[in-house]
N, C-alpha and C positions, 0 to 999 in steps of 0.2 A: 427225715433226717434224724429227728429226736429218737424215733423208735430204733433206728440203726445203732445209735450210741449205746443202747442197752442190749443189743442183740448178741447172740452167741458168737456170731462171726466177728464182730468188732472186739469182743472181749478176748477171743482166742488170738486174733491178730495183734492186739495190744500186748498180750502176754508174750507172744513170740518176738515182737519188737523190743520188749524190755530185755529179752535174752540177748538181742543184738547190741543193745546199749551196754549190758554187762560185759559182753565180749570185748567191746571197745575199751572199757575201763580196765579190763584184765590184759590189754595189749595184744589181743589175738588178731583183731581185724585192722588195726591201724587207721590210715586215712580214708579207707573205703567204708567206714562205719555207716554213713547215711544210706548207702546202697544196700548194705547188709541189713540194716534195720527195716528199710522199706520192703526188701525181699522177704525177710522173715515175717513181717506183718502180713504181706500178701499171701504167703504160704499158710500161715495160721488161719487167716480169714477164709481161704479156699478149702482148707481141710476141716473146718468146723462144721458140725452137723447143721442142716437147715432148720429154720424155725418150724415148730410144730403147727400143722394146719388144724384149725378148729372150725368145723362146720356147724357145730352146735353152739348157741350163744353161751358165753361164759356165765352169765347171770340171767336166769329166767325172769326174775323180777324186773330187771332192766328191759328185757324183751317185752314184757307185758306192758310196761309204761310206754314203750315205743309204739306198741299196738294202739294204745289209747290215743296217742298223738296222730297216728295214721288214720284212725277212724274220725277224729276231729277234723283232719284235713279233708277227707272225703265229704263229710257233712258240710264243711265250709264251702267247698267247691260247688256242691249242689245248691246251696243257698245263694252263692254268688251268681250262679248262672240259672237261677230259677225261671227267668223269663224265656230261656231257651229250652228248658227241660219240660217233658210232659208233667202235668200237675201231680199225677200219682207217684212220680219218681221220688220226690222228696219224702213222701209218706213211707214208701218202701225202704229207702235208705235210713230214715229215722227208726223204723221198727227193727231193722237188722241191727242197727247200732245199739238199740236198747237191749236186745237179746245178747249181743256179744259183750257189751259193757257189764251186764249182770254176771257173766262168767269171769270177766277180767277183775271184777271186784273181789273175787276169791282166788287170789294168785296161788296159794298153796295147793288147793285142790287141782287147779289147772296144771301146775308144775308137776304134780304127781302122776299125770297121765300124758306122756309125750305124744301119743297119737292124737289125743284130743287137742292138745296145744297146737300141734301141726295143723289140724283142721281149722282151728280158730285163726291161726296165722295166715293160712291160705285164703280164707274167706275175707279177712280184714285187709290183708296187704296185697292180694293179687286179684281175686275175683270181683269184688265190689268196685275197687278203683278202676280195673280194666273195663268193666261195663260202662261206667260213667265217662271215663276218658275216651273210649271208642265212640260213644255217642257225641261227645262234645267236639271231637275231631272232625265230624261231618260238618261242613259249612252250614250255618244257621238257615240260609235260604233254601238249601237242598233238604235239610231235615224237615222244614215246614212243608215243603212241596211233596216230599216222599214220606208218607205215613209209616212206611216200612221201618225206618230207623227208630222212630218212637216206639213202635210195636215191639221191635227187637229188644230195645232197652227194657221195656216193662216186662216182657217175658223173662228176660235174664234176671231182673230183680225179683220177680215172683219166684223163680227157681232158687235163687240165692236165699230168699227169706225162708222158703221151705227147708233148705239145707241148714240154715241157722237154727231152726226149730229142732231138726233131727240131732244136731250137735248138742243143743241144750238139753234134750231128753237124755242123752248119754251122760251129760255133765251132772244133771240133777237126779240120776237114777237112784243113788244111795239115799238121798234125802226123801225121795218118794217112797222108797222101801221102808225107811225108818218111820215115816209118818204112818204108813199102813200097819206096820208092826205095833206102833203105839196105839192105834185105834183098836186093833185086836186085843191088846193087853187091857185097855180100858173097858172093852165090852166084857171080857172074861172077868175082870174085877167087879163090874157091875152085876154080872150074873151070879157071882159067888156071894156078894153082899145081899142080893135079893133072896137067895136060898136061905141065908142065915136068918 
């Protein structure tokens, strides 16, 4: 309701309704002014352009903070259900969280590459939670009886950890290149000072 009050439809309808009130004070509409005001409001609201659809988050920094919260929620869920999960699952989730958090700690770099940000969002918000939730939705007695469920979870988490490393390699590529360039520069400088 509050968002509607500031919407383009409400503003256009209100402006048209004010025209109806002005027509009443000018004596044009007479005793039917409430119907005219309501009709003009409805017409203005219907003719106003719809709100713009935004599929991309308005603020990438807010999105990144939300991702931190999402990762914390997954980690908390794994800890809470540690007695139901395979022992290695918590370690996988912890390692994936460390890799993703390292990238989230540098929001400007992450924001500069939308494809990279999308990969991190998909991993943190869809893939890891889906793997954990799917396993936890299997009844505990069936999960213990059927080793397949635990094996599936561990396989998924192993694949997701490998994906997190691939994403991190893309994320840190410039840093690695800069480090290698600096090493080359220092070697050249050492060679030149040795010749002198």
